[in-house]
C-alpha positions in Angstrom: -8.5 24.2 -6.6 -5.3 25.0 -4.6 -7.0 25.5 -1.3 -4.2 25.1 1.3 -6.6 24.8 4.2 -8.4 21.9 2.5 -5.2 20.3 1.7 -4.0 20.6 5.4 -7.4 19.0 6.5 -6.8 16.1 4.0 -3.3 15.6 5.3 -4.6 15.7 8.8 -7.2 13.0 8.1 -5.1 10.6 5.9 -1.4 10.9 6.6 -1.3 8.3 9.3 -2.9 5.7 7.2 -1.0 6.4 4.1 2.3 6.6 6.2 1.3 3.0 7.4 1.0 1.8 3.9 4.2 3.1 2.8 5.9 1.7 6.0 4.4 -1.7 5.4 5.6 -1.8 1.9 9.1 -0.4 2.5 9.9 -1.6 6.1 12.1 1.4 6.6 10.7 4.4 8.5 13.1 7.1 6.9 12.2 5.9 3.4 8.5 5.7 4.1 8.7 9.3 5.3 10.2 10.4 2.1 7.7 8.5 0.1 4.8 10.0 2.0 6.1 13.4 1.3 6.4 12.6 -2.5 2.9 11.1 -2.4 1.4 14.5 -1.0 3.2 16.4 -3.7 1.7 14.2 -6.2 -1.8 14.5 -4.6 -1.4 18.4 -4.5 -0.4 18.4 -8.2 -3.0 15.9 -9.4 -6.0 16.6 -7.1 -7.8 18.1 -10.1 -7.6 14.8 -12.1 -9.4 12.7 -9.4 -12.6 11.3 -11.0 -15.5 9.9 -9.0 -15.9 6.4 -10.3 -17.6 4.6 -7.6 -14.5 4.3 -5.5 -13.8 6.4 -2.5 -11.3 9.2 -2.5 -9.3 7.2 0.0 -8.8 4.3 -2.3 -7.4 6.9 -4.9 -5.0 8.2 -2.1 -4.1 4.6 -1.0 -3.4 3.7 -4.5 -0.9 6.6 -5.0 0.8 5.8 -1.7 1.1 2.1 -2.5 2.3 2.6 -6.1 4.9 5.1 -4.9 6.2 2.9 -2.2 6.4 -0.2 -4.7 8.3 2.0 -7.1 10.7 2.9 -4.3 11.1 -0.8 -3.2 11.8 -1.8 -6.7 14.4 0.9 -7.1 15.9 -0.1 -4.0 16.0 -3.9 -4.9 17.6 -2.9 -8.2 20.3 -0.9 -6.6 21.0 -3.5 -3.8 22.2 -5.9 -6.6 25.2 -3.6 -6.8 25.6 -3.0 -3.1 28.0 -4.9 -0.9 25.4 -4.9 2.0 27.7 -2.8 4.2 25.3 0.3 4.3 23.6 1.1 7.5 19.8 1.5 7.7 17.5 3.1 10.3 15.6 0.8 12.6 12.8 -0.3 10.4 10.5 -1.2 13.4 7.4 0.7 13.5 7.0 3.2 16.4 4.4 3.2 19.1 1.8 5.1 17.0 2.2 2.7 14.0 2.0 -0.4 16.3 -1.2 0.9 18.0 -2.8 1.6 14.6 -1.7 -1.9 13.2 -3.0 -3.7 16.3 -6.4 -2.2 16.0 -6.9 -3.3 12.4 -4.8 -6.5 12.4 -7.3 -8.9 13.9 -10.2 -7.7 11.5 -8.0 -7.9 8.5 -6.6 -11.3 9.5 -10.0 -12.6 10.1 -11.3 -11.2 6.7 -8.1 -12.7 4.9 -9.1 -16.0 6.6 -12.5 -16.0 4.8 -10.6 -15.9 1.3 -9.4 -19.0 -0.4 -5.9 -19.6 0.8 -4.2 -19.0 -2.6 -6.2 -15.9 -3.1 -5.3 -14.6 0.3 -1.6 -15.2 -0.5 -2.0 -13.4 -3.8 -3.5 -10.3 -2.0 -0.8 -10.3 0.5 1.9 -10.6 -2.2 0.4 -7.9 -4.3 -0.6 -5.3 -1.8 1.8 -6.0 1.1 4.9 -7.3 -0.5 4.9 -5.3 -3.7 4.8 -8.3 -6.1 3.6 -7.4 -9.6 0.4 -9.1 -11.1 2.8 -10.9 -13.6 5.1 -12.3 -10.9 2.1 -13.6 -9.0 0.5 -15.1 -12.1 3.7 -17.0 -12.6 4.1 -18.0 -9.0 0.5 -19.4 -8.8 0.7 -20.7 -12.3 -2.2 -19.0 -13.7 -3.0 -16.6 -16.7 -2.3 -12.8 -15.9 -5.9 -12.1 -16.4 -7.0 -14.8 -13.9 -4.6 -13.3 -11.5 -6.3 -9.8 -12.0 -9.6 -11.3 -11.6 -8.5 -13.2 -8.3 -7.2 -10.0 -6.8 -10.2 -7.8 -7.8 -12.8 -10.3 -6.5 -10.7 -10.8 -3.3 -10.5 -7.0 -2.6 -14.2 -6.7 -3.0 -14.8 -9.6 -0.5 -12.1 -8.0 1.8 -14.0 -4.6 1.5 -17.4 -6.3 2.3 -16.0 -8.2 5.4 -14.3 -5.0 6.7 -17.5 -3.0 6.4 -19.5 -5.5 8.6 
């Protein structure tokens, strides 16, 4: 509804997590900051399109951040084919705040990933941390595309259950 105070509160509550997602996918702090800004512009413009469908609003926000980061990563990879590799990049290492946040969740997430079948865990990591497409994963694991979608969906449900314990 265009409420700037509500948007500021949303940003305050979610920006650290969304930035972490962007940074994890892109491995470049400056680029992650740019993508995060684009993400919040998309959220501002499309907030009225959010539909309650059993998933949390945070899931919607994470999906926007993840997809925007993957899109940027794919553009970067496409452009790097033309690059001679001489361009300089900022230090991609996370700062102290990002390291502290990652450390607090890392052990739980690693434990929950360990509860999944090894191939399913690798597929989840490939799709949601490395930006691989479902089609690429289906080829890599030699399964039909719909099977890969099922693996990922069920794995995410198991992870959500595990992390909520």
